[in-house]
Every structure is written in structure tokens, then in C-alpha cells.
N, C-alpha and C positions, 0 to 999 in steps of 0.2 A: 236560283229558282225564284222567278218573279221579279228579279231586279230590273228587268227592262222597263217596268212601270215607274222606276225612278226618273225616267226621261221626262215625265210630266212636269218636273221642276223647270226644265228648259223649254218644254213644248206644251204649255198648259191647254192649248186648244186641240192638241192631237188626240185622235182616237187610237189608242194602242191596244193591239190584240196580241196574244201569245198562244203558242201551242207546245204541249209537253206530252210525251208518250207514257211516262210513268205516273200512275195515279197519286202516289205519295208526293211527288214534286209538283204535280198539277195543283194539288190542294194548297200549295204555299201562297197562292194569290187567287182571289175569287174571279178575276177576269181572265184566268188562264184556261184555255180549252184543252180538254183531253183529246189528243189526236196524234197523227202520224205525219212527219215532215214529207213523206213520199206521197201523201194523199191529203193535202190541205183542204179544209172544209169551206174555203172561200171561193167566190167566182173569179174568172179571168179578169185581170186588171184591177183588182179590188184595192190595192195599196199604192201609195205614192213612194213609200220607202220600206225597206226591210232592214232590220238590225239583228244580227245573229252571231253566235259564237259556236262553231261546231264542236262536237266532243273531241277531246284530245286522243290521238291514236297512240299516245305514249303508255307508260305503265299504269295510267288510270284505267286502261282497258283490261287489266288482269281480273280474272273472275274467281280467284281463290277466296273462300269464306272459311275462316278458322278463328281461333281464339286470339289472334294478334290484331292489334289496331292497324288497319291498312287504309290508305287514302286512295281508294278506287271507287268507281261508280257502283260496282256490285257490293262492295263492303259497306258503302253508305246506306244502301237499301236492305242489306242483309238477305238478299235473295238474287236469283238470276234476273238479268235484265229482259225486258220485252224483246222478242226476236228482231223487231225493226228498230231497236235502239242501237245506234252506231257506237255507243260507249264501250262495247266489247269487241269492236272490229279493228283490225289492223290490215296493213298491206293492201292487196287488190280489193278485198271486200269493202274496206273503208273508202277507197277511191270510187268503186262502183256505186256504193250507197250515196255518196255526196254528189256524184254526177247527176243521179236521179233527183236528189233533194234540191240541187241548184236549178234543174229544169223546172221543177214544181214551183220553186220560189219565183223564177222568171215568169211563169204562167200567171201568178197572182199579182205581179208587179205591173203597174200601168206603163204605157209606152215611153214616158219620159221619166220613169222612176229611178231611184238610186238604191243601192244596197251597201250596207256597212257590215263588214266581216271582221271579227276579232279572232285571230289564231296565233299559233306559236310553234316554232320548230322545236325539236327535241333531239336528244342523243340516245342511240341504242347501240350497244356493243361498241361504245366509244366512237361512233360515227354519227355525224349530224344528219338528221332526217329533215329534208327541206319541205315540210308540210306547207308553209306559206307560199313558196314558189309553185307547188302543185295546185293549190287553190286558185292562184292568180291565172295560171295557164288553163285550168279547167273552166273557170268562169269566162275567160276570154274566148275559148272555143264555143261557148254557149251564147255568145253575143253580148258580153259585158265589156266595158272599157274601164281600165283602172285609171282613176282620176288622182288619187292621193294615197300615199302609204306613210303612215305615222308609226314610229316605234316608241312604245310606252314602256318605261322602265318598270320592272316588277322584281320582287325579291326572289321568287321561285323557292320551292322546297329543296332542301339539300340532303335528301335521304338516298340511300341505295347506291347501286353500282355506278352511275355516272354523276355522282353528287357534285363533283368539282367542275363538270362540264355543262351545267344548266344554262339555258339561255337567260340573259339578263333583261330581255324585253319581250313584249308581245307586239304583234303587228295589228294595227287597226287600218283596214283597207276600205277605201271608198270607191265604189264602182257605179258606172252609169249604164243603164240598159240601152243598148243600141238596137234600133228597130229599122229595118230588119236585121237579124243577127248576121255577123260576118261569116 
């Protein structure tokens, strides 16, 4: 929450904006706008670059609130998520949401803009869910071209059912907006 503003260390002249749908997380940084990724408050072509990390569709989406310590979006807030928060979505609802969110991101990105996406595959019922490939294919279908794919080692949490199968890396993807879209 608000960590995107750490980029000012490398980009001191950049004007960084952020949007967050949950008020508690929006308040983590004074330059974060309370808003919805499906209806961004900026005009067409407002940004040269977008840097984002979509919610994970893994067990972080569980909505159970009880006396146990849980590492989920709902448990962190101790309440239900906003209906337009993809943090509780999985399957087709997750895909539908992100297709709309990526269209909206494309709208606010200038003609020669770039988009950086940080995401991670996960395991469910001992099967790998290829979230990264889905985001790449979705963004390509919306007129983005993948320029670079870096794999960044991460320790991952080792709890629960698929604890030995956790991915050891996150993907950082760099896309270029193609105009007109393919």
C-alpha cells in the first residue's frame, strides 16, 4: 500500500499517482486517490507509464473472517472487500475484471506508453495456475506488446495445502502500448 511512491528514488522528476479502492489502504499514502481501477479518474492519455501488481487470485482471495490469523485481503481489513475489489475474485470473474481494468489502463496510457505488471502463478489443488500467461495473453489481445519478462526470486509463504509447491519467483513484465491495437 503506497509502495509505488518508492519509485521516486529512481525517478525523482516523475509525477506518480496511485489509486486504491479500499479507504484504509488508500490512507497509507497521502498521494493515493480513493478510486476504482475500472473507472480511473484521469483523462485519456494522461500517463507515460503504468506500474501495477494485480491482486493475487490464490488463497489471498479467501473471505473467511474468524479468530485465526489469516493472510488474506479480507482478514487484513477485518471486513468484506469493496464489490469492485478483485481481491476476492477467482476464475472467470477475476479474468473479466482484469480485462476491463487493463482496457481502462490502456485508455489513460499515452500512445507510446509502457506498462509494468508484477504477477505470480500459484498452485491450487496441486495444479499450477498460469496467471502470468493469462495476463500476457490478455494484454496482447488489448494491444500491448511484451518487451521483457524478468523473474524475480521471492521466498513465498509456506503455509497451507500447497506449501511445498509455491512458486519461487514473481514475474515483472514490461509491455509497450501498440497504437492502433492489434
